[in-house]
N, CA, C and O atoms as a Tripos MOL2 file, in Angstrom:
@<TRIPOS>MOLECULE
protein
  312   311    78     0     0
PROTEIN
NO_CHARGES

@<TRIPOS>ATOM
      1 N         -22.4370  -27.9630   14.6650 N.3       1 MET1
      2 CA        -23.0110  -26.6380   14.4970 C.3       1 MET1
      3 C         -22.3610  -25.6490   15.4460 C.2       1 MET1
      4 O         -22.1580  -24.4840   15.1050 O.2       1 MET1
      5 N         -22.0380  -26.1230   16.6390 N.am      2 THR2
      6 CA        -21.3880  -25.2510   17.6080 C.3       2 THR2
      7 C         -20.0330  -24.7930   17.0820 C.2       2 THR2
      8 O         -19.6300  -23.6530   17.3160 O.2       2 THR2
      9 N         -19.3420  -25.6520   16.3890 N.am      3 LEU3
     10 CA        -18.0350  -25.3150   15.8360 C.3       3 LEU3
     11 C         -18.1410  -24.1730   14.8250 C.2       3 LEU3
     12 O         -17.2510  -23.3260   14.7520 O.2       3 LEU3
     13 N         -19.2150  -24.1470   14.0530 N.am      4 VAL4
     14 CA        -19.4320  -23.0690   13.0800 C.3       4 VAL4
     15 C         -19.6170  -21.7470   13.8060 C.2       4 VAL4
     16 O         -19.0440  -20.7380   13.3940 O.2       4 VAL4
     17 N         -20.4050  -21.7280   14.8790 N.am      5 PHE5
     18 CA        -20.6190  -20.5040   15.6440 C.3       5 PHE5
     19 C         -19.3170  -20.0180   16.2780 C.2       5 PHE5
     20 O         -19.0660  -18.8140   16.3280 O.2       5 PHE5
     21 N         -18.5110  -20.9180   16.7500 N.am      6 ILE6
     22 CA        -17.2170  -20.5390   17.3380 C.3       6 ILE6
     23 C         -16.3170  -19.9370   16.2630 C.2       6 ILE6
     24 O         -15.6640  -18.9210   16.4980 O.2       6 ILE6
     25 N         -16.2820  -20.5580   15.0870 N.am      7 ALA7
     26 CA        -15.4490  -20.0500   13.9940 C.3       7 ALA7
     27 C         -15.9020  -18.6580   13.5600 C.2       7 ALA7
     28 O         -15.0740  -17.7740   13.3380 O.2       7 ALA7
     29 N         -17.2140  -18.4630   13.4400 N.am      8 VAL8
     30 CA        -17.7400  -17.1480   13.0620 C.3       8 VAL8
     31 C         -17.4040  -16.1180   14.1360 C.2       8 VAL8
     32 O         -17.0340  -14.9880   13.8180 O.2       8 VAL8
     33 N         -17.5290  -16.4970   15.3910 N.am      9 GLY9
     34 CA        -17.1930  -15.5880   16.4890 C.3       9 GLY9
     35 C         -15.7270  -15.1860   16.4740 C.2       9 GLY9
     36 O         -15.3990  -14.0190   16.6890 O.2       9 GLY9
     37 N         -14.8520  -16.1370   16.2230 N.am     10 VAL10
     38 CA        -13.4200  -15.8340   16.1460 C.3      10 VAL10
     39 C         -13.1370  -14.8890   14.9830 C.2      10 VAL10
     40 O         -12.3410  -13.9600   15.1220 O.2      10 VAL10
     41 N         -13.7760  -15.1130   13.8460 N.am     11 LEU11
     42 CA        -13.5840  -14.2390   12.6930 C.3      11 LEU11
     43 C         -14.0800  -12.8230   12.9620 C.2      11 LEU11
     44 O         -13.4350  -11.8540   12.5600 O.2      11 LEU11
     45 N         -15.2100  -12.6950   13.6330 N.am     12 VAL12
     46 CA        -15.7400  -11.3780   13.9660 C.3      12 VAL12
     47 C         -14.7980  -10.6520   14.9310 C.2      12 VAL12
     48 O         -14.5290   -9.4630   14.7580 O.2      12 VAL12
     49 N         -14.3050  -11.3510   15.9280 N.am     13 ILE13
     50 CA        -13.3790  -10.7360   16.8890 C.3      13 ILE13
     51 C         -12.0760  -10.3450   16.1970 C.2      13 ILE13
     52 O         -11.5440   -9.2640   16.4480 O.2      13 ILE13
     53 N         -11.5610  -11.2110   15.3310 N.am     14 ALA14
     54 CA        -10.3270  -10.8920   14.6030 C.3      14 ALA14
     55 C         -10.5330   -9.6890   13.6790 C.2      14 ALA14
     56 O          -9.6600   -8.8260   13.5850 O.2      14 ALA14
     57 N         -11.6620   -9.6270   13.0100 N.am     15 GLY15
     58 CA        -11.9590   -8.4800   12.1490 C.3      15 GLY15
     59 C         -12.0710   -7.1910   12.9380 C.2      15 GLY15
     60 O         -11.5800   -6.1510   12.4980 O.2      15 GLY15
     61 N         -12.7050   -7.2440   14.0910 N.am     16 ALA16
     62 CA        -12.8140   -6.0570   14.9450 C.3      16 ALA16
     63 C         -11.4360   -5.6180   15.4320 C.2      16 ALA16
     64 O         -11.1590   -4.4210   15.5160 O.2      16 ALA16
     65 N         -10.5730   -6.5780   15.7530 N.am     17 PHE17
     66 CA         -9.2220   -6.2430   16.1920 C.3      17 PHE17
     67 C          -8.4400   -5.5780   15.0620 C.2      17 PHE17
     68 O          -7.7730   -4.5680   15.2870 O.2      17 PHE17
     69 N          -8.5130   -6.1350   13.8420 N.am     18 TRP18
     70 CA         -7.7940   -5.5490   12.7080 C.3      18 TRP18
     71 C          -8.3080   -4.1530   12.4020 C.2      18 TRP18
     72 O          -7.5250   -3.2610   12.0780 O.2      18 TRP18
     73 N          -9.6210   -3.9550   12.5020 N.am     19 TYR19
     74 CA        -10.2000   -2.6290   12.2600 C.3      19 TYR19
     75 C          -9.7100   -1.6470   13.3180 C.2      19 TYR19
     76 O          -9.3450   -0.5170   12.9940 O.2      19 TYR19
     77 N          -9.6990   -2.0700   14.5790 N.am     20 ALA20
     78 CA         -9.2470   -1.1910   15.6620 C.3      20 ALA20
     79 C          -7.7520   -0.9030   15.5530 C.2      20 ALA20
     80 O          -7.2990    0.1750   15.9410 O.2      20 ALA20
     81 N          -6.9960   -1.8390   15.0390 N.am     21 ALA21
     82 CA         -5.5500   -1.6540   14.8920 C.3      21 ALA21
     83 C          -5.2040   -0.8240   13.6560 C.2      21 ALA21
     84 O          -4.0380   -0.4920   13.4460 O.2      21 ALA21
     85 N          -6.1920   -0.4870   12.8420 N.am     22 GLY22
     86 CA         -5.9610    0.3300   11.6620 C.3      22 GLY22
     87 C          -5.5330   -0.4480   10.4400 C.2      22 GLY22
     88 O          -5.0920    0.1520    9.4600 O.2      22 GLY22
     89 N          -5.6470   -1.7520   10.4630 N.am     23 ARG23
     90 CA         -5.2510   -2.5750    9.3190 C.3      23 ARG23
     91 C          -6.3220   -2.5920    8.2340 C.2      23 ARG23
     92 O          -6.0130   -2.8410    7.0680 O.2      23 ARG23
     93 N          -7.5570   -2.3360    8.5920 N.am     24 ILE24
     94 CA         -8.6500   -2.3290    7.6240 C.3      24 ILE24
     95 C          -9.1450   -0.8950    7.5060 C.2      24 ILE24
     96 O          -9.5770   -0.3030    8.4950 O.2      24 ILE24
     97 N          -9.0850   -0.3380    6.3110 N.am     25 ASP25
     98 CA         -9.5520    1.0210    6.0620 C.3      25 ASP25
     99 C         -10.8540    0.9340    5.2720 C.2      25 ASP25
    100 O         -10.8390    0.5390    4.1060 O.2      25 ASP25
    101 N         -11.9810    1.2960    5.8890 N.am     26 PRO26
    102 CA        -13.2600    1.1390    5.2000 C.3      26 PRO26
    103 C         -13.4630    2.1300    4.0540 C.2      26 PRO26
    104 O         -14.3690    1.9420    3.2420 O.2      26 PRO26
    105 N         -12.6400    3.1810    3.9680 N.am     27 GLU27
    106 CA        -12.8110    4.1740    2.9200 C.3      27 GLU27
    107 C         -11.9230    3.8420    1.7310 C.2      27 GLU27
    108 O         -10.7610    3.4700    1.8950 O.2      27 GLU27
    109 N         -12.4740    3.9780    0.5450 N.am     28 LEU28
    110 CA        -11.6960    3.7800   -0.6670 C.3      28 LEU28
    111 C         -10.9700    5.0750   -1.0020 C.2      28 LEU28
    112 O         -11.5060    6.1550   -0.7540 O.2      28 LEU28
    113 N          -9.7650    4.9970   -1.5590 N.am     29 PRO29
    114 CA         -9.0490    6.2220   -1.9060 C.3      29 PRO29
    115 C          -9.7220    6.9410   -3.0660 C.2      29 PRO29
    116 O         -10.3660    6.3130   -3.9070 O.2      29 PRO29
    117 N          -9.5690    8.2620   -3.1060 N.am     30 ASP30
    118 CA        -10.1090    9.0590   -4.2010 C.3      30 ASP30
    119 C          -9.3430    8.7680   -5.4790 C.2      30 ASP30
    120 O          -8.1620    8.4220   -5.4420 O.2      30 ASP30
    121 N         -10.0200    8.9090   -6.6070 N.am     31 ASP31
    122 CA         -9.3400    8.7390   -7.8830 C.3      31 ASP31
    123 C          -8.2930    9.8200   -8.0930 C.2      31 ASP31
    124 O          -7.2660    9.5860   -8.7300 O.2      31 ASP31
    125 N          -8.5580   11.0010   -7.5570 N.am     32 ALA32
    126 CA         -7.6430   12.1250   -7.7340 C.3      32 ALA32
    127 C          -6.6070   12.2030   -6.6130 C.2      32 ALA32
    128 O          -5.8870   13.1960   -6.5060 O.2      32 ALA32
    129 N          -6.5260   11.1820   -5.7900 N.am     33 ALA33
    130 CA         -5.5810   11.2010   -4.6680 C.3      33 ALA33
    131 C          -4.1490   11.1940   -5.1880 C.2      33 ALA33
    132 O          -3.8720   10.7080   -6.2840 O.2      33 ALA33
    133 N          -3.2580   11.7360   -4.3920 N.am     34 ASP34
    134 CA         -1.8430   11.7800   -4.7390 C.3      34 ASP34
    135 C          -1.2990   10.3610   -4.8260 C.2      34 ASP34
    136 O          -1.4270    9.5860   -3.8780 O.2      34 ASP34
    137 N          -0.6950   10.0190   -5.9530 N.am     35 LEU35
    138 CA         -0.2030    8.6680   -6.1600 C.3      35 LEU35
    139 C           1.2140    8.4840   -5.6440 C.2      35 LEU35
    140 O           1.7180    7.3610   -5.6260 O.2      35 LEU35
    141 N           1.8620    9.5460   -5.2300 N.am     36 ARG36
    142 CA          3.2380    9.4470   -4.7650 C.3      36 ARG36
    143 C           3.2590    8.9940   -3.3140 C.2      36 ARG36
    144 O           2.4560    9.4570   -2.5040 O.2      36 ARG36
    145 N           4.1680    8.0980   -2.9860 N.am     37 PRO37
    146 CA          4.2570    7.6500   -1.5850 C.3      37 PRO37
    147 C           4.8530    8.7420   -0.7010 C.2      37 PRO37
    148 O           5.5480    9.6380   -1.1800 O.2      37 PRO37
    149 N           4.5710    8.6520    0.5870 N.am     38 ASP38
    150 CA          5.1770    9.5700    1.5450 C.3      38 ASP38
    151 C           6.6640    9.2720    1.6160 C.2      38 ASP38
    152 O           7.1050    8.1780    1.2620 O.2      38 ASP38
    153 N           7.4250   10.2380    2.0700 N.am     39 ARG39
    154 CA          8.8710   10.0340    2.2490 C.3      39 ARG39
    155 C           9.1740   10.0780    3.7380 C.2      39 ARG39
    156 O           8.8470   11.0470    4.4230 O.2      39 ARG39
    157 N           9.7930    9.0350    4.2200 N.am     40 ARG40
    158 CA         10.2080    8.9690    5.6190 C.3      40 ARG40
    159 C          11.6860    8.6370    5.6510 C.2      40 ARG40
    160 O          12.0830    7.5310    5.2840 O.2      40 ARG40
    161 N          12.4900    9.5650    6.0770 N.am     41 GLY41
    162 CA         13.9230    9.3190    6.1310 C.3      41 GLY41
    163 C          14.5450    9.1930    4.7600 C.2      41 GLY41
    164 O          15.5550    8.5040    4.6100 O.2      41 GLY41
    165 N          13.9750    9.8370    3.7470 N.am     42 GLY42
    166 CA         14.5060    9.7660    2.3920 C.3      42 GLY42
    167 C          14.0640    8.5490    1.6150 C.2      42 GLY42
    168 O          14.3380    8.4630    0.4180 O.2      42 GLY42
    169 N          13.3980    7.6120    2.2380 N.am     43 GLU43
    170 CA         12.9240    6.3960    1.5790 C.3      43 GLU43
    171 C          11.4140    6.4760    1.3840 C.2      43 GLU43
    172 O          10.7120    7.0400    2.2230 O.2      43 GLU43
    173 N          10.9060    5.9150    0.2770 N.am     44 PRO44
    174 CA          9.4490    5.9370    0.0910 C.3      44 PRO44
    175 C           8.7450    5.0420    1.1060 C.2      44 PRO44
    176 O           9.2310    3.9600    1.4350 O.2      44 PRO44
    177 N           7.6110    5.4980    1.5910 N.am     45 ALA45
    178 CA          6.7910    4.7160    2.5200 C.3      45 ALA45
    179 C           5.4140    4.5610    1.8820 C.2      45 ALA45
    180 O           4.6130    5.4950    1.8870 O.2      45 ALA45
    181 N           5.1470    3.3900    1.3380 N.am     46 PHE46
    182 CA          3.9020    3.1430    0.6210 C.3      46 PHE46
    183 C           2.7560    2.8760    1.5860 C.2      46 PHE46
    184 O           2.9540    2.3470    2.6800 O.2      46 PHE46
    185 N           1.5470    3.2540    1.1580 N.am     47 ASP47
    186 CA          0.3540    2.9500    1.9440 C.3      47 ASP47
    187 C           0.1060    1.4510    1.9090 C.2      47 ASP47
    188 O           0.2060    0.8230    0.8540 O.2      47 ASP47
    189 N          -0.2160    0.8790    3.0600 N.am     48 VAL48
    190 CA         -0.5070   -0.5480    3.1390 C.3      48 VAL48
    191 C          -2.0130   -0.7340    3.0050 C.2      48 VAL48
    192 O          -2.8000   -0.0800    3.6890 O.2      48 VAL48
    193 N          -2.3950   -1.6380    2.1120 N.am     49 VAL49
    194 CA         -3.8020   -1.9630    1.9130 C.3      49 VAL49
    195 C          -3.9890   -3.4510    2.1550 C.2      49 VAL49
    196 O          -3.0340   -4.1450    2.5040 O.2      49 VAL49
    197 N          -5.1870   -3.9420    1.9760 N.am     50 VAL50
    198 CA         -5.5180   -5.3220    2.3200 C.3      50 VAL50
    199 C          -4.6080   -6.3280    1.6220 C.2      50 VAL50
    200 O          -4.2130   -7.3220    2.2320 O.2      50 VAL50
    201 N          -4.2730   -6.0930    0.3680 N.am     51 ARG51
    202 CA         -3.4870   -7.0810   -0.3880 C.3      51 ARG51
    203 C          -2.0650   -6.6030   -0.6360 C.2      51 ARG51
    204 O          -1.5020   -6.9060   -1.6880 O.2      51 ARG51
    205 N          -1.4660   -5.8710    0.2890 N.am     52 GLY52
    206 CA         -0.0760   -5.4390    0.1390 C.3      52 GLY52
    207 C           0.0160   -3.9270    0.0950 C.2      52 GLY52
    208 O          -0.5820   -3.2340    0.9180 O.2      52 GLY52
    209 N           0.7780   -3.4130   -0.8840 N.am     53 TYR53
    210 CA          0.9400   -1.9720   -1.0530 C.3      53 TYR53
    211 C           0.0580   -1.4940   -2.1850 C.2      53 TYR53
    212 O          -0.3620   -2.2820   -3.0330 O.2      53 TYR53
    213 N          -0.2280   -0.1760   -2.1980 N.am     54 ARG54
    214 CA         -1.0250    0.3800   -3.2870 C.3      54 ARG54
    215 C          -0.2220    0.2990   -4.5740 C.2      54 ARG54
    216 O           0.8600    0.8760   -4.6820 O.2      54 ARG54
    217 N          -0.7560   -0.4170   -5.5410 N.am     55 MET55
    218 CA         -0.0260   -0.6450   -6.7850 C.3      55 MET55
    219 C           0.2270    0.6490   -7.5490 C.2      55 MET55
    220 O           1.2640    0.7830   -8.1980 O.2      55 MET55
    221 N          -0.7040    1.6080   -7.4870 N.am     56 ASP56
    222 CA         -0.4950    2.8480   -8.2270 C.3      56 ASP56
    223 C           0.6910    3.6280   -7.6620 C.2      56 ASP56
    224 O           1.4230    4.2610   -8.4230 O.2      56 ASP56
    225 N           0.8960    3.5970   -6.3470 N.am     57 GLU57
    226 CA          2.0560    4.2640   -5.7520 C.3      57 GLU57
    227 C           3.3550    3.5660   -6.1600 C.2      57 GLU57
    228 O           4.3450    4.2230   -6.4840 O.2      57 GLU57
    229 N           3.3440    2.2520   -6.1410 N.am     58 VAL58
    230 CA          4.5370    1.4950   -6.5120 C.3      58 VAL58
    231 C           4.8540    1.7150   -7.9850 C.2      58 VAL58
    232 O           6.0140    1.9220   -8.3410 O.2      58 VAL58
    233 N           3.8390    1.6740   -8.8460 N.am     59 ASP59
    234 CA          4.0500    1.8840  -10.2840 C.3      59 ASP59
    235 C           4.6050    3.2790  -10.5560 C.2      59 ASP59
    236 O           5.4980    3.4350  -11.3880 O.2      59 ASP59
    237 N           4.0860    4.2960   -9.8640 N.am     60 ALA60
    238 CA          4.5700    5.6590  -10.0510 C.3      60 ALA60
    239 C           6.0270    5.7820   -9.6080 C.2      60 ALA60
    240 O           6.8180    6.4620  -10.2640 O.2      60 ALA60
    241 N           6.3830    5.1390   -8.5160 N.am     61 THR61
    242 CA          7.7640    5.1870   -8.0320 C.3      61 THR61
    243 C           8.7050    4.4720   -8.9910 C.2      61 THR61
    244 O           9.8040    4.9580   -9.2600 O.2      61 THR61
    245 N           8.2830    3.3210   -9.5090 N.am     62 ILE62
    246 CA          9.1100    2.5950  -10.4760 C.3      62 ILE62
    247 C           9.3050    3.4340  -11.7350 C.2      62 ILE62
    248 O          10.4070    3.4690  -12.2820 O.2      62 ILE62
    249 N           8.2590    4.1110  -12.2050 N.am     63 ALA63
    250 CA          8.3790    4.9640  -13.3890 C.3      63 ALA63
    251 C           9.3570    6.1100  -13.1300 C.2      63 ALA63
    252 O          10.1650    6.4370  -13.9990 O.2      63 ALA63
    253 N           9.2960    6.7200  -11.9550 N.am     64 ASP64
    254 CA         10.2350    7.7910  -11.6010 C.3      64 ASP64
    255 C          11.6670    7.2720  -11.5770 C.2      64 ASP64
    256 O          12.5750    7.9180  -12.1010 O.2      64 ASP64
    257 N          11.8670    6.1190  -10.9760 N.am     65 LEU65
    258 CA         13.2160    5.5500  -10.9020 C.3      65 LEU65
    259 C          13.7300    5.1700  -12.2860 C.2      65 LEU65
    260 O          14.9130    5.3520  -12.5760 O.2      65 LEU65
    261 N          12.8570    4.6440  -13.1410 N.am     66 GLN66
    262 CA         13.2740    4.2960  -14.4970 C.3      66 GLN66
    263 C          13.6630    5.5540  -15.2740 C.2      66 GLN66
    264 O          14.6400    5.5370  -16.0240 O.2      66 GLN66
    265 N          12.9180    6.6340  -15.1060 N.am     67 ALA67
    266 CA         13.2660    7.8910  -15.7770 C.3      67 ALA67
    267 C          14.6090    8.4100  -15.2810 C.2      67 ALA67
    268 O          15.4100    8.9140  -16.0680 O.2      67 ALA67
    269 N          14.8540    8.2920  -13.9950 N.am     68 GLU68
    270 CA         16.1340    8.7190  -13.4300 C.3      68 GLU68
    271 C          17.2800    7.8520  -13.9670 C.2      68 GLU68
    272 O          18.3510    8.3730  -14.2760 O.2      68 GLU68
    273 N          17.0680    6.5580  -14.0790 N.am     69 ILE69
    274 CA         18.0860    5.6620  -14.6400 C.3      69 ILE69
    275 C          18.3830    6.0380  -16.0880 C.2      69 ILE69
    276 O          19.5450    6.1120  -16.4870 O.2      69 ILE69
    277 N          17.3340    6.2770  -16.8760 N.am     70 ASP70
    278 CA         17.5180    6.6430  -18.2780 C.3      70 ASP70
    279 C          18.2870    7.9550  -18.3990 C.2      70 ASP70
    280 O          19.1460    8.1020  -19.2680 O.2      70 ASP70
    281 N          17.9700    8.9130  -17.5160 N.am     71 GLU71
    282 CA         18.6680   10.1940  -17.5350 C.3      71 GLU71
    283 C          20.1460   10.0090  -17.1880 C.2      71 GLU71
    284 O          21.0110   10.6040  -17.8300 O.2      71 GLU71
    285 N          20.4390    9.1950  -16.1870 N.am     72 LEU72
    286 CA         21.8360    8.9700  -15.8030 C.3      72 LEU72
    287 C          22.5920    8.2130  -16.8950 C.2      72 LEU72
    288 O          23.7680    8.4910  -17.1330 O.2      72 LEU72
    289 N          21.9430    7.2720  -17.5520 N.am     73 LYS73
    290 CA         22.5950    6.5620  -18.6570 C.3      73 LYS73
    291 C          22.9150    7.5330  -19.7930 C.2      73 LYS73
    292 O          23.9700    7.4330  -20.4190 O.2      73 LYS73
    293 N          22.0240    8.4510  -20.0530 N.am     74 GLY74
    294 CA         22.2310    9.4450  -21.1110 C.3      74 GLY74
    295 C          23.4070   10.3600  -20.7940 C.2      74 GLY74
    296 O          24.1300   10.7670  -21.7030 O.2      74 GLY74
    297 N          23.6110   10.6880  -19.5290 N.am     75 ARG75
    298 CA         24.7270   11.5460  -19.1300 C.3      75 ARG75
    299 C          26.0550   10.8380  -19.3060 C.2      75 ARG75
    300 O          27.0320   11.4580  -19.7260 O.2      75 ARG75
    301 N          26.1120    9.5520  -18.9920 N.am     76 THR76
    302 CA         27.3880    8.8310  -19.0310 C.3      76 THR76
    303 C          27.7650    8.4230  -20.4540 C.2      76 THR76
    304 O          28.9420    8.1680  -20.7100 O.2      76 THR76
    305 N          26.8310    8.3520  -21.3750 N.am     77 GLN77
    306 CA         27.1180    7.9210  -22.7240 C.3      77 GLN77
    307 C          27.5890    9.0610  -23.6100 C.2      77 GLN77
    308 O          28.0210    8.8140  -24.7360 O.2      77 GLN77
    309 N          27.5210   10.2710  -23.1550 N.am     78 ARG78
    310 CA         27.9060   11.4280  -23.9790 C.3      78 ARG78
    311 C          29.3690   11.6040  -24.0440 C.2      78 ARG78
    312 O          29.8510   12.5300  -24.6960 O.2      78 ARG78
@<TRIPOS>BOND
     1     1     2 1
     2     2     3 1
     3     3     4 2
     4     3     5 am
     5     5     6 1
     6     6     7 1
     7     7     8 2
     8     7     9 am
     9     9    10 1
    10    10    11 1
    11    11    12 2
    12    11    13 am
    13    13    14 1
    14    14    15 1
    15    15    16 2
    16    15    17 am
    17    17    18 1
    18    18    19 1
    19    19    20 2
    20    19    21 am
    21    21    22 1
    22    22    23 1
    23    23    24 2
    24    23    25 am
    25    25    26 1
    26    26    27 1
    27    27    28 2
    28    27    29 am
    29    29    30 1
    30    30    31 1
    31    31    32 2
    32    31    33 am
    33    33    34 1
    34    34    35 1
    35    35    36 2
    36    35    37 am
    37    37    38 1
    38    38    39 1
    39    39    40 2
    40    39    41 am
    41    41    42 1
    42    42    43 1
    43    43    44 2
    44    43    45 am
    45    45    46 1
    46    46    47 1
    47    47    48 2
    48    47    49 am
    49    49    50 1
    50    50    51 1
    51    51    52 2
    52    51    53 am
    53    53    54 1
    54    54    55 1
    55    55    56 2
    56    55    57 am
    57    57    58 1
    58    58    59 1
    59    59    60 2
    60    59    61 am
    61    61    62 1
    62    62    63 1
    63    63    64 2
    64    63    65 am
    65    65    66 1
    66    66    67 1
    67    67    68 2
    68    67    69 am
    69    69    70 1
    70    70    71 1
    71    71    72 2
    72    71    73 am
    73    73    74 1
    74    74    75 1
    75    75    76 2
    76    75    77 am
    77    77    78 1
    78    78    79 1
    79    79    80 2
    80    79    81 am
    81    81    82 1
    82    82    83 1
    83    83    84 2
    84    83    85 am
    85    85    86 1
    86    86    87 1
    87    87    88 2
    88    87    89 am
    89    89    90 1
    90    90    91 1
    91    91    92 2
    92    91    93 am
    93    93    94 1
    94    94    95 1
    95    95    96 2
    96    95    97 am
    97    97    98 1
    98    98    99 1
    99    99   100 2
   100    99   101 am
   101   101   102 1
   102   102   103 1
   103   103   104 2
   104   103   105 am
   105   105   106 1
   106   106   107 1
   107   107   108 2
   108   107   109 am
   109   109   110 1
   110   110   111 1
   111   111   112 2
   112   111   113 am
   113   113   114 1
   114   114   115 1
   115   115   116 2
   116   115   117 am
   117   117   118 1
   118   118   119 1
   119   119   120 2
   120   119   121 am
   121   121   122 1
   122   122   123 1
   123   123   124 2
   124   123   125 am
   125   125   126 1
   126   126   127 1
   127   127   128 2
   128   127   129 am
   129   129   130 1
   130   130   131 1
   131   131   132 2
   132   131   133 am
   133   133   134 1
   134   134   135 1
   135   135   136 2
   136   135   137 am
   137   137   138 1
   138   138   139 1
   139   139   140 2
   140   139   141 am
   141   141   142 1
   142   142   143 1
   143   143   144 2
   144   143   145 am
   145   145   146 1
   146   146   147 1
   147   147   148 2
   148   147   149 am
   149   149   150 1
   150   150   151 1
   151   151   152 2
   152   151   153 am
   153   153   154 1
   154   154   155 1
   155   155   156 2
   156   155   157 am
   157   157   158 1
   158   158   159 1
   159   159   160 2
   160   159   161 am
   161   161   162 1
   162   162   163 1
   163   163   164 2
   164   163   165 am
   165   165   166 1
   166   166   167 1
   167   167   168 2
   168   167   169 am
   169   169   170 1
   170   170   171 1
   171   171   172 2
   172   171   173 am
   173   173   174 1
   174   174   175 1
   175   175   176 2
   176   175   177 am
   177   177   178 1
   178   178   179 1
   179   179   180 2
   180   179   181 am
   181   181   182 1
   182   182   183 1
   183   183   184 2
   184   183   185 am
   185   185   186 1
   186   186   187 1
   187   187   188 2
   188   187   189 am
   189   189   190 1
   190   190   191 1
   191   191   192 2
   192   191   193 am
   193   193   194 1
   194   194   195 1
   195   195   196 2
   196   195   197 am
   197   197   198 1
   198   198   199 1
   199   199   200 2
   200   199   201 am
   201   201   202 1
   202   202   203 1
   203   203   204 2
   204   203   205 am
   205   205   206 1
   206   206   207 1
   207   207   208 2
   208   207   209 am
   209   209   210 1
   210   210   211 1
   211   211   212 2
   212   211   213 am
   213   213   214 1
   214   214   215 1
   215   215   216 2
   216   215   217 am
   217   217   218 1
   218   218   219 1
   219   219   220 2
   220   219   221 am
   221   221   222 1
   222   222   223 1
   223   223   224 2
   224   223   225 am
   225   225   226 1
   226   226   227 1
   227   227   228 2
   228   227   229 am
   229   229   230 1
   230   230   231 1
   231   231   232 2
   232   231   233 am
   233   233   234 1
   234   234   235 1
   235   235   236 2
   236   235   237 am
   237   237   238 1
   238   238   239 1
   239   239   240 2
   240   239   241 am
   241   241   242 1
   242   242   243 1
   243   243   244 2
   244   243   245 am
   245   245   246 1
   246   246   247 1
   247   247   248 2
   248   247   249 am
   249   249   250 1
   250   250   251 1
   251   251   252 2
   252   251   253 am
   253   253   254 1
   254   254   255 1
   255   255   256 2
   256   255   257 am
   257   257   258 1
   258   258   259 1
   259   259   260 2
   260   259   261 am
   261   261   262 1
   262   262   263 1
   263   263   264 2
   264   263   265 am
   265   265   266 1
   266   266   267 1
   267   267   268 2
   268   267   269 am
   269   269   270 1
   270   270   271 1
   271   271   272 2
   272   271   273 am
   273   273   274 1
   274   274   275 1
   275   275   276 2
   276   275   277 am
   277   277   278 1
   278   278   279 1
   279   279   280 2
   280   279   281 am
   281   281   282 1
   282   282   283 1
   283   283   284 2
   284   283   285 am
   285   285   286 1
   286   286   287 1
   287   287   288 2
   288   287   289 am
   289   289   290 1
   290   290   291 1
   291   291   292 2
   292   291   293 am
   293   293   294 1
   294   294   295 1
   295   295   296 2
   296   295   297 am
   297   297   298 1
   298   298   299 1
   299   299   300 2
   300   299   301 am
   301   301   302 1
   302   302   303 1
   303   303   304 2
   304   303   305 am
   305   305   306 1
   306   306   307 1
   307   307   308 2
   308   307   309 am
   309   309   310 1
   310   310   311 1
   311   311   312 2
@<TRIPOS>SUBSTRUCTURE
     1 MET1         2 RESIDUE 1 A MET
     2 THR2         6 RESIDUE 1 A THR
     3 LEU3        10 RESIDUE 1 A LEU
     4 VAL4        14 RESIDUE 1 A VAL
     5 PHE5        18 RESIDUE 1 A PHE
     6 ILE6        22 RESIDUE 1 A ILE
     7 ALA7        26 RESIDUE 1 A ALA
     8 VAL8        30 RESIDUE 1 A VAL
     9 GLY9        34 RESIDUE 1 A GLY
    10 VAL10       38 RESIDUE 1 A VAL
    11 LEU11       42 RESIDUE 1 A LEU
    12 VAL12       46 RESIDUE 1 A VAL
    13 ILE13       50 RESIDUE 1 A ILE
    14 ALA14       54 RESIDUE 1 A ALA
    15 GLY15       58 RESIDUE 1 A GLY
    16 ALA16       62 RESIDUE 1 A ALA
    17 PHE17       66 RESIDUE 1 A PHE
    18 TRP18       70 RESIDUE 1 A TRP
    19 TYR19       74 RESIDUE 1 A TYR
    20 ALA20       78 RESIDUE 1 A ALA
    21 ALA21       82 RESIDUE 1 A ALA
    22 GLY22       86 RESIDUE 1 A GLY
    23 ARG23       90 RESIDUE 1 A ARG
    24 ILE24       94 RESIDUE 1 A ILE
    25 ASP25       98 RESIDUE 1 A ASP
    26 PRO26      102 RESIDUE 1 A PRO
    27 GLU27      106 RESIDUE 1 A GLU
    28 LEU28      110 RESIDUE 1 A LEU
    29 PRO29      114 RESIDUE 1 A PRO
    30 ASP30      118 RESIDUE 1 A ASP
    31 ASP31      122 RESIDUE 1 A ASP
    32 ALA32      126 RESIDUE 1 A ALA
    33 ALA33      130 RESIDUE 1 A ALA
    34 ASP34      134 RESIDUE 1 A ASP
    35 LEU35      138 RESIDUE 1 A LEU
    36 ARG36      142 RESIDUE 1 A ARG
    37 PRO37      146 RESIDUE 1 A PRO
    38 ASP38      150 RESIDUE 1 A ASP
    39 ARG39      154 RESIDUE 1 A ARG
    40 ARG40      158 RESIDUE 1 A ARG
    41 GLY41      162 RESIDUE 1 A GLY
    42 GLY42      166 RESIDUE 1 A GLY
    43 GLU43      170 RESIDUE 1 A GLU
    44 PRO44      174 RESIDUE 1 A PRO
    45 ALA45      178 RESIDUE 1 A ALA
    46 PHE46      182 RESIDUE 1 A PHE
    47 ASP47      186 RESIDUE 1 A ASP
    48 VAL48      190 RESIDUE 1 A VAL
    49 VAL49      194 RESIDUE 1 A VAL
    50 VAL50      198 RESIDUE 1 A VAL
    51 ARG51      202 RESIDUE 1 A ARG
    52 GLY52      206 RESIDUE 1 A GLY
    53 TYR53      210 RESIDUE 1 A TYR
    54 ARG54      214 RESIDUE 1 A ARG
    55 MET55      218 RESIDUE 1 A MET
    56 ASP56      222 RESIDUE 1 A ASP
    57 GLU57      226 RESIDUE 1 A GLU
    58 VAL58      230 RESIDUE 1 A VAL
    59 ASP59      234 RESIDUE 1 A ASP
    60 ALA60      238 RESIDUE 1 A ALA
    61 THR61      242 RESIDUE 1 A THR
    62 ILE62      246 RESIDUE 1 A ILE
    63 ALA63      250 RESIDUE 1 A ALA
    64 ASP64      254 RESIDUE 1 A ASP
    65 LEU65      258 RESIDUE 1 A LEU
    66 GLN66      262 RESIDUE 1 A GLN
    67 ALA67      266 RESIDUE 1 A ALA
    68 GLU68      270 RESIDUE 1 A GLU
    69 ILE69      274 RESIDUE 1 A ILE
    70 ASP70      278 RESIDUE 1 A ASP
    71 GLU71      282 RESIDUE 1 A GLU
    72 LEU72      286 RESIDUE 1 A LEU
    73 LYS73      290 RESIDUE 1 A LYS
    74 GLY74      294 RESIDUE 1 A GLY
    75 ARG75      298 RESIDUE 1 A ARG
    76 THR76      302 RESIDUE 1 A THR
    77 GLN77      306 RESIDUE 1 A GLN
    78 ARG78      310 RESIDUE 1 A ARG
């Protein structure tokens, strides 16, 4: 039983550390939030969430890049 209390204590301390370090964001993003990632040094910088990057930001960036590829292919085929 003591081992369970120690494990719970370690988890609580680790969670508090992650929250203090900014790894856990208790607020959910707005539905109307900007889906485009920030740009740092010309490269996209995606928001980090609990399970990786925000999928809507990544999907929007991939769609933009695909449109740019299609446009460039159209220019070279003429």
